[in-house]
C-alpha positions as CSV (number, residue, x, y, z in Angstrom):
1,M,191.3,61.1,73.9
2,S,188.7,62.9,72.0
3,R,188.4,65.7,75.1
4,L,192.4,65.6,74.3
5,A,191.6,66.6,70.6
6,S,189.0,69.3,71.0
7,D,191.3,70.7,73.5
8,V,194.0,70.9,71.6
9,I,191.5,72.3,68.3
10,E,190.0,74.9,70.6
11,H,193.1,76.7,71.3
12,A,194.8,76.1,68.3
13,L,191.8,77.9,66.8
14,M,192.6,81.1,68.7
15,S,195.4,81.9,66.3
16,E,196.0,81.4,62.6
17,E,199.5,80.5,63.4
18,G,197.8,77.8,66.1
19,C,195.7,76.9,62.9
20,E,198.8,76.4,60.9
21,L,200.6,74.5,63.3
22,L,197.9,72.4,64.1
23,S,197.5,71.0,60.4
24,N,201.0,70.8,59.6
25,N,201.2,68.4,62.5
26,L,198.0,66.4,62.1
27,N,199.2,65.7,58.6
28,D,202.9,64.8,59.9
29,T,201.0,62.6,62.5
30,R,198.7,61.3,59.6
31,V,201.4,60.1,57.5
32,M,203.1,58.9,60.0
33,L,200.4,56.8,61.5
34,K,199.8,55.6,57.9
35,L,203.1,54.5,57.9
36,L,203.0,52.6,61.1
37,N,199.9,50.7,59.4
38,D,201.7,49.4,57.0
39,G,204.0,48.2,59.1
40,I,207.0,50.4,58.6
41,G,208.2,51.7,62.1
42,P,209.1,55.2,62.8
43,S,212.8,54.4,62.9
44,E,212.5,53.9,59.1
45,V,210.9,56.7,58.0
46,G,213.7,59.3,58.4
47,G,215.2,59.7,54.8
48,S,214.1,59.6,51.2
49,S,211.9,56.1,50.2
50,S,214.8,54.7,48.2
51,Q,217.2,54.8,51.2
52,T,214.3,52.6,53.1
53,R,215.6,49.4,53.3
54,Y,213.3,46.2,54.5
55,L,214.1,43.6,56.8
56,K,213.2,40.1,56.0
57,D,212.4,37.4,59.0
58,A,215.5,35.1,59.3
59,K,215.0,31.5,58.1
60,R,214.1,29.2,60.6
61,V,217.3,26.8,61.7
62,T,216.5,23.2,62.7
63,H,218.8,22.5,65.9
64,K,221.0,19.7,65.7
65,G,219.9,16.3,66.2
66,S,216.1,18.0,65.8
67,S,215.7,15.9,62.3
68,K,216.6,12.5,63.8
69,R,213.6,10.3,64.5
70,V,212.8,8.3,67.6
71,K,213.3,4.7,66.9
72,G,210.6,1.5,68.2
73,A,212.4,-1.0,70.5
74,K,212.1,-3.5,67.5
75,E,213.8,-1.9,65.2
76,T,216.6,-1.3,67.5
77,R,217.1,-5.1,68.3
78,M,217.2,-5.3,64.5
79,E,220.1,-3.4,63.8
80,R,221.8,-4.7,67.1
81,G,221.3,-8.4,66.0
82,I,221.0,-11.0,68.4
83,R,222.5,-10.9,71.4
84,H,225.5,-14.0,72.0
85,C,227.8,-15.3,74.8
86,Q,231.5,-14.3,73.2
87,Q,233.0,-17.1,75.1
88,C,230.6,-20.2,73.1
89,G,228.7,-18.1,70.5
90,Q,225.3,-19.1,72.0
91,T,222.4,-17.4,72.4
92,S,221.1,-18.4,75.3
93,H,223.5,-16.2,78.0
94,D,226.0,-14.0,77.8
95,I,229.8,-14.3,78.8
96,R,228.9,-13.3,82.3
97,R,226.5,-16.1,83.1
98,C,228.4,-18.5,80.6
99,P,228.4,-22.3,81.6
100,R,231.8,-22.7,80.7
101,M,233.6,-19.7,82.4
102,A,231.9,-21.7,85.3
103,N,233.4,-24.7,85.1
104,T,236.7,-23.4,84.5
105,S,236.6,-21.4,87.9
């Protein structure tokens, strides 16, 4: 990079127009680099400062279902209630193993 800069300066010093051209281009380049370091892209540089618009980052959106927490097995059983047989109402079995249903068939 420094070799390129020294070659350009050496060629510019050969004439007065070259010095003026290099000076103008270096000033423009310095301004562009300052704007880039400040966070303004080169596409936003054109136009006056009153026309330059800055965009803010979009707000983060929570995805569907991401706010739900995982419930433990104990908590799920408490909400669900005690399992019981639909036929006789006892909690020791369900309707598939009900002794009353076995006797009727």
